[in-house]
ChimeraX commands (.cxc) that place a marker at each C-alpha (Angstrom):
marker #1 position -4.66,-21.12,21.00 radius 0.5
marker #1 position -2.77,-19.38,24.06 radius 0.5
marker #1 position 0.93,-20.03,22.11 radius 0.5
marker #1 position -0.88,-18.82,18.30 radius 0.5
marker #1 position -1.56,-15.78,20.28 radius 0.5
marker #1 position 1.94,-15.16,21.98 radius 0.5
marker #1 position 3.48,-16.13,18.27 radius 0.5
marker #1 position 1.19,-13.22,16.74 radius 0.5
marker #1 position 2.33,-10.95,19.38 radius 0.5
marker #1 position 6.16,-11.29,18.41 radius 0.5
marker #1 position 5.75,-10.11,15.03 radius 0.5
marker #1 position 3.67,-7.23,15.64 radius 0.5
marker #1 position 2.19,-4.94,18.18 radius 0.5
marker #1 position -0.43,-2.13,18.05 radius 0.5
marker #1 position 1.84,0.48,19.98 radius 0.5
marker #1 position 4.44,2.79,18.02 radius 0.5
marker #1 position 7.39,1.33,20.42 radius 0.5
marker #1 position 9.26,-0.42,17.46 radius 0.5
marker #1 position 11.59,1.02,14.45 radius 0.5
marker #1 position 9.15,0.26,11.32 radius 0.5
marker #1 position 5.76,1.63,12.17 radius 0.5
marker #1 position 2.67,0.81,9.19 radius 0.5
marker #1 position 0.02,2.96,8.94 radius 0.5
marker #1 position -2.93,2.20,7.44 radius 0.5
marker #1 position -4.53,4.80,4.90 radius 0.5
marker #1 position -7.72,6.55,6.17 radius 0.5
marker #1 position -11.17,5.90,5.01 radius 0.5
marker #1 position -12.16,6.41,1.32 radius 0.5
marker #1 position -15.76,6.20,-0.55 radius 0.5
marker #1 position -15.05,2.56,-1.67 radius 0.5
marker #1 position -14.54,1.74,2.20 radius 0.5
marker #1 position -17.48,3.41,3.76 radius 0.5
marker #1 position -20.19,2.06,0.69 radius 0.5
marker #1 position -18.52,-1.37,0.42 radius 0.5
marker #1 position -20.81,-2.66,3.01 radius 0.5
marker #1 position -23.97,-1.32,1.64 radius 0.5
marker #1 position -23.31,-2.61,-2.18 radius 0.5
marker #1 position -21.13,-5.85,-1.37 radius 0.5
marker #1 position -18.27,-4.76,-3.35 radius 0.5
marker #1 position -20.01,-4.18,-6.46 radius 0.5
marker #1 position -17.69,-3.04,-9.15 radius 0.5
marker #1 position -18.23,0.87,-9.34 radius 0.5
marker #1 position -16.32,2.65,-11.84 radius 0.5
marker #1 position -15.70,5.55,-9.22 radius 0.5
marker #1 position -14.13,3.58,-6.66 radius 0.5
marker #1 position -10.93,3.21,-9.33 radius 0.5
marker #1 position -7.98,4.46,-7.05 radius 0.5
marker #1 position -11.01,5.59,-4.77 radius 0.5
marker #1 position -10.00,9.15,-2.36 radius 0.5
marker #1 position -10.58,9.55,0.91 radius 0.5
marker #1 position -13.73,10.72,2.34 radius 0.5
marker #1 position -14.13,13.42,4.72 radius 0.5
marker #1 position -13.92,11.10,7.68 radius 0.5
marker #1 position -10.64,9.68,6.06 radius 0.5
marker #1 position -9.30,13.05,5.94 radius 0.5
marker #1 position -9.99,13.68,9.84 radius 0.5
marker #1 position -8.79,10.09,10.54 radius 0.5
marker #1 position -5.99,11.07,8.86 radius 0.5
marker #1 position -5.46,14.68,10.55 radius 0.5
marker #1 position -6.27,13.22,13.98 radius 0.5
marker #1 position -3.07,10.63,13.72 radius 0.5
marker #1 position -1.05,14.42,14.02 radius 0.5
marker #1 position -0.81,14.45,17.70 radius 0.5
marker #1 position 1.20,11.44,17.52 radius 0.5
marker #1 position 3.28,11.77,14.58 radius 0.5
marker #1 position 4.10,15.25,15.26 radius 0.5
marker #1 position 6.32,13.89,18.57 radius 0.5
marker #1 position 7.92,11.20,16.35 radius 0.5
marker #1 position 11.51,11.35,14.64 radius 0.5
marker #1 position 11.52,9.90,10.69 radius 0.5
marker #1 position 15.02,8.38,9.90 radius 0.5
marker #1 position 12.52,7.31,6.72 radius 0.5
marker #1 position 9.19,7.69,5.37 radius 0.5
marker #1 position 7.76,5.20,2.72 radius 0.5
marker #1 position 4.02,5.93,1.35 radius 0.5
marker #1 position 2.35,3.30,-1.39 radius 0.5
marker #1 position 1.66,5.01,-4.91 radius 0.5
marker #1 position -2.15,5.15,-4.64 radius 0.5
marker #1 position -3.80,8.20,-4.13 radius 0.5
marker #1 position -5.74,7.42,-0.49 radius 0.5
marker #1 position -1.47,6.38,0.60 radius 0.5
marker #1 position -0.26,9.67,-0.52 radius 0.5
marker #1 position -3.71,11.79,0.94 radius 0.5
marker #1 position -3.25,10.17,3.83 radius 0.5
marker #1 position 1.05,11.15,4.42 radius 0.5
marker #1 position 0.16,14.97,3.62 radius 0.5
marker #1 position -2.91,15.49,5.79 radius 0.5
marker #1 position -1.29,13.20,9.03 radius 0.5
marker #1 position 2.32,14.97,8.56 radius 0.5
marker #1 position 1.07,18.78,7.05 radius 0.5
marker #1 position 2.09,20.13,10.56 radius 0.5
marker #1 position 5.09,18.29,11.67 radius 0.5
marker #1 position 7.81,20.49,13.10 radius 0.5
marker #1 position 10.51,18.86,11.05 radius 0.5
marker #1 position 8.24,18.49,7.35 radius 0.5
marker #1 position 10.23,20.86,5.83 radius 0.5
marker #1 position 12.98,18.03,6.03 radius 0.5
marker #1 position 10.72,15.49,5.71 radius 0.5
marker #1 position 11.13,13.11,1.91 radius 0.5
marker #1 position 8.41,10.56,2.18 radius 0.5
marker #1 position 9.70,8.08,-1.03 radius 0.5
marker #1 position 7.40,6.47,-3.58 radius 0.5
marker #1 position 7.64,2.88,-3.02 radius 0.5
marker #1 position 5.38,0.14,-5.09 radius 0.5
marker #1 position 6.82,-3.12,-2.74 radius 0.5
marker #1 position 4.30,-1.40,-0.52 radius 0.5
marker #1 position 1.12,-0.94,-2.27 radius 0.5
marker #1 position -2.13,-2.96,-2.02 radius 0.5
marker #1 position -2.92,-6.25,-2.76 radius 0.5
marker #1 position -4.25,-6.30,-6.42 radius 0.5
marker #1 position -7.69,-7.39,-5.28 radius 0.5
marker #1 position -10.42,-5.30,-6.53 radius 0.5
marker #1 position -11.40,-1.98,-8.42 radius 0.5
marker #1 position -9.75,0.28,-5.86 radius 0.5
marker #1 position -6.65,-1.40,-6.18 radius 0.5
marker #1 position -5.88,-0.37,-9.98 radius 0.5
marker #1 position -4.37,3.34,-10.51 radius 0.5
marker #1 position -6.25,5.59,-12.96 radius 0.5
marker #1 position -3.36,8.38,-13.80 radius 0.5
marker #1 position -0.37,7.91,-12.29 radius 0.5
marker #1 position 1.15,11.51,-14.04 radius 0.5
marker #1 position -2.00,13.49,-12.84 radius 0.5
marker #1 position -1.16,12.03,-9.34 radius 0.5
marker #1 position 2.57,12.96,-9.50 radius 0.5
marker #1 position 1.47,16.58,-10.41 radius 0.5
marker #1 position -0.90,16.55,-8.30 radius 0.5
marker #1 position 1.32,15.79,-5.40 radius 0.5
marker #1 position 4.49,17.42,-6.84 radius 0.5
marker #1 position 2.49,20.53,-6.62 radius 0.5
marker #1 position 0.26,20.47,-3.83 radius 0.5
marker #1 position 1.73,18.67,-1.07 radius 0.5
marker #1 position 3.28,19.77,2.10 radius 0.5
marker #1 position 5.65,17.16,2.40 radius 0.5
marker #1 position 7.95,16.61,-0.60 radius 0.5
marker #1 position 7.42,13.48,-2.30 radius 0.5
marker #1 position 10.09,11.38,-3.63 radius 0.5
marker #1 position 9.64,9.65,-6.97 radius 0.5
marker #1 position 13.25,7.69,-7.94 radius 0.5
marker #1 position 13.07,4.60,-6.77 radius 0.5
marker #1 position 9.21,4.25,-8.53 radius 0.5
marker #1 position 10.44,5.01,-11.55 radius 0.5
marker #1 position 13.82,3.23,-11.18 radius 0.5
marker #1 position 11.22,0.03,-9.97 radius 0.5
marker #1 position 9.41,0.32,-13.33 radius 0.5
marker #1 position 12.46,0.44,-15.55 radius 0.5
marker #1 position 12.95,-2.95,-14.36 radius 0.5
marker #1 position 9.92,-4.65,-15.05 radius 0.5
marker #1 position 7.88,-4.86,-18.84 radius 0.5
marker #1 position 4.75,-2.92,-17.30 radius 0.5
marker #1 position 4.59,0.87,-17.51 radius 0.5
marker #1 position 4.25,2.94,-14.28 radius 0.5
marker #1 position 0.31,3.64,-14.78 radius 0.5
marker #1 position 0.04,-0.30,-14.58 radius 0.5
marker #1 position 3.22,-1.41,-12.37 radius 0.5
marker #1 position 0.99,-3.81,-10.52 radius 0.5
marker #1 position 0.22,-6.03,-12.91 radius 0.5
marker #1 position 3.61,-7.53,-12.79 radius 0.5
marker #1 position 1.93,-8.61,-9.17 radius 0.5
marker #1 position -0.96,-10.97,-11.21 radius 0.5
marker #1 position 0.45,-14.21,-10.70 radius 0.5
marker #1 position -2.89,-15.79,-10.79 radius 0.5
marker #1 position -3.38,-14.65,-14.35 radius 0.5
marker #1 position -2.38,-16.17,-17.51 radius 0.5
marker #1 position 0.64,-14.08,-19.07 radius 0.5
marker #1 position -0.94,-14.61,-22.77 radius 0.5
marker #1 position -4.45,-13.11,-21.35 radius 0.5
marker #1 position -2.47,-10.39,-18.62 radius 0.5
marker #1 position -0.28,-8.98,-21.63 radius 0.5
marker #1 position -3.44,-8.99,-23.95 radius 0.5
marker #1 position -5.00,-6.56,-21.65 radius 0.5
marker #1 position -2.38,-4.52,-20.36 radius 0.5
marker #1 position -1.46,-3.77,-23.93 radius 0.5
marker #1 position -5.19,-2.80,-24.63 radius 0.5
marker #1 position -5.34,-0.49,-21.28 radius 0.5
marker #1 position -1.77,0.78,-22.17 radius 0.5
marker #1 position -3.37,1.97,-25.24 radius 0.5
marker #1 position -6.06,3.78,-24.06 radius 0.5
marker #1 position -4.00,5.79,-21.43 radius 0.5
marker #1 position -1.47,6.80,-23.93 radius 0.5
marker #1 position -3.98,8.18,-25.90 radius 0.5
marker #1 position -5.19,10.36,-22.77 radius 0.5
marker #1 position -8.85,8.65,-22.97 radius 0.5
marker #1 position -9.29,8.76,-18.75 radius 0.5
marker #1 position -13.04,8.22,-19.56 radius 0.5
marker #1 position -12.43,5.29,-21.86 radius 0.5
marker #1 position -9.73,4.46,-19.25 radius 0.5
marker #1 position -12.16,3.93,-16.38 radius 0.5
marker #1 position -14.37,1.63,-18.39 radius 0.5
marker #1 position -11.16,-0.63,-19.27 radius 0.5
marker #1 position -10.12,-1.16,-15.73 radius 0.5
marker #1 position -14.14,-1.72,-14.66 radius 0.5
marker #1 position -14.21,-4.37,-17.62 radius 0.5
marker #1 position -10.60,-5.39,-15.55 radius 0.5
marker #1 position -12.24,-5.70,-12.13 radius 0.5
marker #1 position -15.65,-7.70,-13.79 radius 0.5
marker #1 position -13.69,-10.12,-15.22 radius 0.5
marker #1 position -11.62,-11.05,-11.52 radius 0.5
marker #1 position -15.74,-11.26,-10.37 radius 0.5
marker #1 position -16.13,-13.51,-13.08 radius 0.5
marker #1 position -13.25,-16.05,-12.61 radius 0.5
marker #1 position -13.98,-15.51,-8.50 radius 0.5
marker #1 position -10.13,-15.36,-7.42 radius 0.5
marker #1 position -7.89,-12.91,-6.96 radius 0.5
marker #1 position -5.22,-11.70,-9.05 radius 0.5
marker #1 position -2.90,-11.69,-6.83 radius 0.5
marker #1 position -2.17,-14.63,-4.79 radius 0.5
marker #1 position -1.02,-14.55,-0.74 radius 0.5
marker #1 position 2.39,-15.91,-1.73 radius 0.5
marker #1 position 2.97,-13.67,-4.14 radius 0.5
marker #1 position 1.76,-10.44,-1.13 radius 0.5
marker #1 position 3.94,-12.14,1.45 radius 0.5
marker #1 position 7.00,-11.87,-1.00 radius 0.5
marker #1 position 6.64,-8.42,-1.53 radius 0.5
marker #1 position 6.29,-7.63,2.14 radius 0.5
marker #1 position 9.67,-9.86,3.09 radius 0.5
marker #1 position 11.24,-7.76,0.55 radius 0.5
marker #1 position 10.28,-4.51,1.52 radius 0.5
marker #1 position 11.47,-5.78,5.07 radius 0.5
marker #1 position 14.95,-6.87,3.73 radius 0.5
marker #1 position 15.36,-3.78,1.89 radius 0.5
marker #1 position 14.91,-1.58,4.81 radius 0.5
marker #1 position 16.95,-3.94,7.33 radius 0.5
marker #1 position 20.03,-3.87,4.65 radius 0.5
marker #1 position 19.78,0.11,4.40 radius 0.5
marker #1 position 19.39,0.84,7.97 radius 0.5
marker #1 position 21.28,-2.46,9.72 radius 0.5
marker #1 position 23.24,-0.09,11.55 radius 0.5
marker #1 position 20.28,1.80,13.17 radius 0.5
marker #1 position 17.89,-1.03,13.46 radius 0.5
marker #1 position 17.86,-1.14,17.27 radius 0.5
marker #1 position 17.83,2.76,17.44 radius 0.5
marker #1 position 13.98,2.90,18.07 radius 0.5
marker #1 position 14.12,6.97,18.34 radius 0.5
marker #1 position 14.31,7.14,14.97 radius 0.5
marker #1 position 11.24,5.80,13.47 radius 0.5
marker #1 position 10.79,4.03,9.87 radius 0.5
marker #1 position 7.28,5.06,8.79 radius 0.5
marker #1 position 5.50,3.22,5.47 radius 0.5
marker #1 position 1.71,4.38,4.81 radius 0.5
marker #1 position 0.28,1.48,3.13 radius 0.5
marker #1 position -2.92,-1.05,2.69 radius 0.5
marker #1 position -4.93,-3.19,4.59 radius 0.5
marker #1 position -4.16,-6.73,3.37 radius 0.5
marker #1 position -0.36,-5.59,2.85 radius 0.5
marker #1 position -0.26,-4.98,6.66 radius 0.5
marker #1 position -2.49,-7.96,7.24 radius 0.5
marker #1 position 0.21,-10.13,5.98 radius 0.5
marker #1 position 2.69,-8.57,8.21 radius 0.5
marker #1 position 0.61,-9.61,11.11 radius 0.5
marker #1 position 0.80,-13.25,10.44 radius 0.5
marker #1 position 3.76,-15.60,12.11 radius 0.5
marker #1 position 3.49,-17.57,8.94 radius 0.5
marker #1 position 4.74,-15.10,6.56 radius 0.5
marker #1 position 8.13,-14.96,9.54 radius 0.5
marker #1 position 8.17,-19.33,9.07 radius 0.5
marker #1 position 8.87,-21.21,5.87 radius 0.5
marker #1 position 7.43,-24.36,8.50 radius 0.5
marker #1 position 3.59,-22.86,7.56 radius 0.5
marker #1 position 3.96,-21.01,4.56 radius 0.5
marker #1 position 0.82,-19.25,2.85 radius 0.5
marker #1 position -1.79,-18.78,5.19 radius 0.5
marker #1 position -3.49,-16.47,6.87 radius 0.5
marker #1 position -5.21,-17.81,10.11 radius 0.5
marker #1 position -3.74,-15.42,12.59 radius 0.5
marker #1 position -3.78,-12.37,11.08 radius 0.5
marker #1 position -5.20,-9.38,12.64 radius 0.5
marker #1 position -7.10,-6.63,9.88 radius 0.5
marker #1 position -5.73,-2.77,10.49 radius 0.5
marker #1 position -8.31,-0.05,10.97 radius 0.5
marker #1 position -8.29,3.06,8.63 radius 0.5
marker #1 position -5.00,5.04,9.72 radius 0.5
marker #1 position -4.30,2.23,12.83 radius 0.5
marker #1 position -0.55,2.29,13.14 radius 0.5
marker #1 position 1.01,-0.95,13.94 radius 0.5
marker #1 position 5.12,-1.70,15.33 radius 0.5
marker #1 position 6.34,-4.73,13.18 radius 0.5
marker #1 position 9.36,-6.61,14.59 radius 0.5
marker #1 position 12.13,-6.07,11.73 radius 0.5
marker #1 position 14.48,-8.71,13.47 radius 0.5
marker #1 position 12.06,-11.67,12.90 radius 0.5
marker #1 position 12.52,-11.68,9.20 radius 0.5
marker link #1:1,2 radius 0.2
marker link #1:2,3 radius 0.2
marker link #1:3,4 radius 0.2
marker link #1:4,5 radius 0.2
marker link #1:5,6 radius 0.2
marker link #1:6,7 radius 0.2
marker link #1:7,8 radius 0.2
marker link #1:8,9 radius 0.2
marker link #1:9,10 radius 0.2
marker link #1:10,11 radius 0.2
marker link #1:11,12 radius 0.2
marker link #1:12,13 radius 0.2
marker link #1:13,14 radius 0.2
marker link #1:14,15 radius 0.2
marker link #1:15,16 radius 0.2
marker link #1:16,17 radius 0.2
marker link #1:17,18 radius 0.2
marker link #1:18,19 radius 0.2
marker link #1:19,20 radius 0.2
marker link #1:20,21 radius 0.2
marker link #1:21,22 radius 0.2
marker link #1:22,23 radius 0.2
marker link #1:23,24 radius 0.2
marker link #1:24,25 radius 0.2
marker link #1:25,26 radius 0.2
marker link #1:26,27 radius 0.2
marker link #1:27,28 radius 0.2
marker link #1:28,29 radius 0.2
marker link #1:29,30 radius 0.2
marker link #1:30,31 radius 0.2
marker link #1:31,32 radius 0.2
marker link #1:32,33 radius 0.2
marker link #1:33,34 radius 0.2
marker link #1:34,35 radius 0.2
marker link #1:35,36 radius 0.2
marker link #1:36,37 radius 0.2
marker link #1:37,38 radius 0.2
marker link #1:38,39 radius 0.2
marker link #1:39,40 radius 0.2
marker link #1:40,41 radius 0.2
marker link #1:41,42 radius 0.2
marker link #1:42,43 radius 0.2
marker link #1:43,44 radius 0.2
marker link #1:44,45 radius 0.2
marker link #1:45,46 radius 0.2
marker link #1:46,47 radius 0.2
marker link #1:47,48 radius 0.2
marker link #1:48,49 radius 0.2
marker link #1:49,50 radius 0.2
marker link #1:50,51 radius 0.2
marker link #1:51,52 radius 0.2
marker link #1:52,53 radius 0.2
marker link #1:53,54 radius 0.2
marker link #1:54,55 radius 0.2
marker link #1:55,56 radius 0.2
marker link #1:56,57 radius 0.2
marker link #1:57,58 radius 0.2
marker link #1:58,59 radius 0.2
marker link #1:59,60 radius 0.2
marker link #1:60,61 radius 0.2
marker link #1:61,62 radius 0.2
marker link #1:62,63 radius 0.2
marker link #1:63,64 radius 0.2
marker link #1:64,65 radius 0.2
marker link #1:65,66 radius 0.2
marker link #1:66,67 radius 0.2
marker link #1:67,68 radius 0.2
marker link #1:68,69 radius 0.2
marker link #1:69,70 radius 0.2
marker link #1:70,71 radius 0.2
marker link #1:71,72 radius 0.2
marker link #1:72,73 radius 0.2
marker link #1:73,74 radius 0.2
marker link #1:74,75 radius 0.2
marker link #1:75,76 radius 0.2
marker link #1:76,77 radius 0.2
marker link #1:77,78 radius 0.2
marker link #1:78,79 radius 0.2
marker link #1:79,80 radius 0.2
marker link #1:80,81 radius 0.2
marker link #1:81,82 radius 0.2
marker link #1:82,83 radius 0.2
marker link #1:83,84 radius 0.2
marker link #1:84,85 radius 0.2
marker link #1:85,86 radius 0.2
marker link #1:86,87 radius 0.2
marker link #1:87,88 radius 0.2
marker link #1:88,89 radius 0.2
marker link #1:89,90 radius 0.2
marker link #1:90,91 radius 0.2
marker link #1:91,92 radius 0.2
marker link #1:92,93 radius 0.2
marker link #1:93,94 radius 0.2
marker link #1:94,95 radius 0.2
marker link #1:95,96 radius 0.2
marker link #1:96,97 radius 0.2
marker link #1:97,98 radius 0.2
marker link #1:98,99 radius 0.2
marker link #1:99,100 radius 0.2
marker link #1:100,101 radius 0.2
marker link #1:101,102 radius 0.2
marker link #1:102,103 radius 0.2
marker link #1:103,104 radius 0.2
marker link #1:104,105 radius 0.2
marker link #1:105,106 radius 0.2
marker link #1:106,107 radius 0.2
marker link #1:107,108 radius 0.2
marker link #1:108,109 radius 0.2
marker link #1:109,110 radius 0.2
marker link #1:110,111 radius 0.2
marker link #1:111,112 radius 0.2
marker link #1:112,113 radius 0.2
marker link #1:113,114 radius 0.2
marker link #1:114,115 radius 0.2
marker link #1:115,116 radius 0.2
marker link #1:116,117 radius 0.2
marker link #1:117,118 radius 0.2
marker link #1:118,119 radius 0.2
marker link #1:119,120 radius 0.2
marker link #1:120,121 radius 0.2
marker link #1:121,122 radius 0.2
marker link #1:122,123 radius 0.2
marker link #1:123,124 radius 0.2
marker link #1:124,125 radius 0.2
marker link #1:125,126 radius 0.2
marker link #1:126,127 radius 0.2
marker link #1:127,128 radius 0.2
marker link #1:128,129 radius 0.2
marker link #1:129,130 radius 0.2
marker link #1:130,131 radius 0.2
marker link #1:131,132 radius 0.2
marker link #1:132,133 radius 0.2
marker link #1:133,134 radius 0.2
marker link #1:134,135 radius 0.2
marker link #1:135,136 radius 0.2
marker link #1:136,137 radius 0.2
marker link #1:137,138 radius 0.2
marker link #1:138,139 radius 0.2
marker link #1:139,140 radius 0.2
marker link #1:140,141 radius 0.2
marker link #1:141,142 radius 0.2
marker link #1:142,143 radius 0.2
marker link #1:143,144 radius 0.2
marker link #1:144,145 radius 0.2
marker link #1:145,146 radius 0.2
marker link #1:146,147 radius 0.2
marker link #1:147,148 radius 0.2
marker link #1:148,149 radius 0.2
marker link #1:149,150 radius 0.2
marker link #1:150,151 radius 0.2
marker link #1:151,152 radius 0.2
marker link #1:152,153 radius 0.2
marker link #1:153,154 radius 0.2
marker link #1:154,155 radius 0.2
marker link #1:155,156 radius 0.2
marker link #1:156,157 radius 0.2
marker link #1:157,158 radius 0.2
marker link #1:158,159 radius 0.2
marker link #1:159,160 radius 0.2
marker link #1:160,161 radius 0.2
marker link #1:161,162 radius 0.2
marker link #1:162,163 radius 0.2
marker link #1:163,164 radius 0.2
marker link #1:164,165 radius 0.2
marker link #1:165,166 radius 0.2
marker link #1:166,167 radius 0.2
marker link #1:167,168 radius 0.2
marker link #1:168,169 radius 0.2
marker link #1:169,170 radius 0.2
marker link #1:170,171 radius 0.2
marker link #1:171,172 radius 0.2
marker link #1:172,173 radius 0.2
marker link #1:173,174 radius 0.2
marker link #1:174,175 radius 0.2
marker link #1:175,176 radius 0.2
marker link #1:176,177 radius 0.2
marker link #1:177,178 radius 0.2
marker link #1:178,179 radius 0.2
marker link #1:179,180 radius 0.2
marker link #1:180,181 radius 0.2
marker link #1:181,182 radius 0.2
marker link #1:182,183 radius 0.2
marker link #1:183,184 radius 0.2
marker link #1:184,185 radius 0.2
marker link #1:185,186 radius 0.2
marker link #1:186,187 radius 0.2
marker link #1:187,188 radius 0.2
marker link #1:188,189 radius 0.2
marker link #1:189,190 radius 0.2
marker link #1:190,191 radius 0.2
marker link #1:191,192 radius 0.2
marker link #1:192,193 radius 0.2
marker link #1:193,194 radius 0.2
marker link #1:194,195 radius 0.2
marker link #1:195,196 radius 0.2
marker link #1:196,197 radius 0.2
marker link #1:197,198 radius 0.2
marker link #1:198,199 radius 0.2
marker link #1:199,200 radius 0.2
marker link #1:200,201 radius 0.2
marker link #1:201,202 radius 0.2
marker link #1:202,203 radius 0.2
marker link #1:203,204 radius 0.2
marker link #1:204,205 radius 0.2
marker link #1:205,206 radius 0.2
marker link #1:206,207 radius 0.2
marker link #1:207,208 radius 0.2
marker link #1:208,209 radius 0.2
marker link #1:209,210 radius 0.2
marker link #1:210,211 radius 0.2
marker link #1:211,212 radius 0.2
marker link #1:212,213 radius 0.2
marker link #1:213,214 radius 0.2
marker link #1:214,215 radius 0.2
marker link #1:215,216 radius 0.2
marker link #1:216,217 radius 0.2
marker link #1:217,218 radius 0.2
marker link #1:218,219 radius 0.2
marker link #1:219,220 radius 0.2
marker link #1:220,221 radius 0.2
marker link #1:221,222 radius 0.2
marker link #1:222,223 radius 0.2
marker link #1:223,224 radius 0.2
marker link #1:224,225 radius 0.2
marker link #1:225,226 radius 0.2
marker link #1:226,227 radius 0.2
marker link #1:227,228 radius 0.2
marker link #1:228,229 radius 0.2
marker link #1:229,230 radius 0.2
marker link #1:230,231 radius 0.2
marker link #1:231,232 radius 0.2
marker link #1:232,233 radius 0.2
marker link #1:233,234 radius 0.2
marker link #1:234,235 radius 0.2
marker link #1:235,236 radius 0.2
marker link #1:236,237 radius 0.2
marker link #1:237,238 radius 0.2
marker link #1:238,239 radius 0.2
marker link #1:239,240 radius 0.2
marker link #1:240,241 radius 0.2
marker link #1:241,242 radius 0.2
marker link #1:242,243 radius 0.2
marker link #1:243,244 radius 0.2
marker link #1:244,245 radius 0.2
marker link #1:245,246 radius 0.2
marker link #1:246,247 radius 0.2
marker link #1:247,248 radius 0.2
marker link #1:248,249 radius 0.2
marker link #1:249,250 radius 0.2
marker link #1:250,251 radius 0.2
marker link #1:251,252 radius 0.2
marker link #1:252,253 radius 0.2
marker link #1:253,254 radius 0.2
marker link #1:254,255 radius 0.2
marker link #1:255,256 radius 0.2
marker link #1:256,257 radius 0.2
marker link #1:257,258 radius 0.2
marker link #1:258,259 radius 0.2
marker link #1:259,260 radius 0.2
marker link #1:260,261 radius 0.2
marker link #1:261,262 radius 0.2
marker link #1:262,263 radius 0.2
marker link #1:263,264 radius 0.2
marker link #1:264,265 radius 0.2
marker link #1:265,266 radius 0.2
marker link #1:266,267 radius 0.2
marker link #1:267,268 radius 0.2
marker link #1:268,269 radius 0.2
marker link #1:269,270 radius 0.2
marker link #1:270,271 radius 0.2
marker link #1:271,272 radius 0.2
marker link #1:272,273 radius 0.2
marker link #1:273,274 radius 0.2
marker link #1:274,275 radius 0.2
marker link #1:275,276 radius 0.2
marker link #1:276,277 radius 0.2
marker link #1:277,278 radius 0.2
marker link #1:278,279 radius 0.2
marker link #1:279,280 radius 0.2
marker link #1:280,281 radius 0.2
view
């Protein structure tokens, strides 16, 4: 047991000492309600926003983040992550020079109704107009050009537990609804997708695929910042999600000896910051 614990501490720590920091988004209405209703499918949970507690959690991180210098900031495309970004950095002394890059590789695992994007066009509009932090969507836009799904359903690319024919059929239907600008009808369609997942009793995205996304993101960071990986005074911050961050706390993701298991993982709390060891990957 002691050996496992020491291994786990090698890949992450509950501090801000490392080069790469991940922060989970603040509490959402879905997070607050899931214990009461056992995660029943609820149309209001689609791409759920922060509740008042989640907003305060994000703001409470300002004291820590305002003291840090960032070489790069990445943020998930989901609404709750972008909200957390803006509330946690809105008073940063260097906010006028901060540019947060939207990166789909750090989006949440596709597990439930909270993990489907409702309207990315509206999300872009909301944050481009109102965010105190500059948002850079160029990487996201280039990423979706390389896959067969459009920007609002990019996460279909991650549905490796889904039969391709069935996935394509559902995608074409939802895409047609989205392009018709019928958001209420899209909510119903995404709710039906969530119900299908419950009926099949399996996740659409496997843990193996999620591990692959995590490793790809970290490898990209290492490649881009190879000259400054040891400079821990200039941080790299990624604002992401619970399941995604959990993967990085599992020693098996760094080794092929025991791949795709999650016995040693740690579940981060809302707005908790973890430091990850890039040198292990």
